[in-house]
N, C-alpha and C positions, 0 to 999 in steps of 0.2 A: 506324493510319498507321505505326507504327514496325514493324507486320508487315510491310507494303509496302515501307519504307524498306530492309528486311533481305532481300529478293527479290534474286536475281542481276538485273545492267542490263539485259539482253534482256527478262526478264520485266517488269521495272517498266517499260520503256518500252511494251511492246506492251500491258499495263493500263492504264497511264496515256492511250494514244491511244485506245483502247477506252471508258474513262469519258468522255472528250469525244466521244464520239459517232461516231468513225471507224470505218467498216465494214472487214473483214479486208482487201477489196482496197486500199483507202485506205492501211491500217495497211502492206500489204507493199511498197505503191509508196514510201512514206515510210522506211522501215528498209530497203529493198532486200532484202527475202526472201519467199520465198513465202508465198502465202496459207495452205498447210498448214502451214506453219512456225509462220505467225502462231495458226493454232488449236491447235499444239502446246505453244507458249510460253503462250498464255491458259489451256490445261488444267492444264499442270504449275503455273502460278502460282496457280490457283484451289485445286490439292490442298495445295500448300504454305500457303496461308493459312488452310483449314480445319483442318490441323494444327496450325498454331501458335495457333488461334483455338480448338480445341478443337471443331470440329464436326464432325458425321460427316454423310456423304452418303447 
């Protein structure tokens, strides 16, 4: 939870909404960003979390 809390706001928002079960389309509507931006933010958030938690992909 601490690693997620340290992410930038945009990444936290996208990650939280995805955890709640929203689709990329739904997240893009809620945040007012494109679906491709949702995908980019999710990928970057996952990469940062993997780095912080010491996991390799």
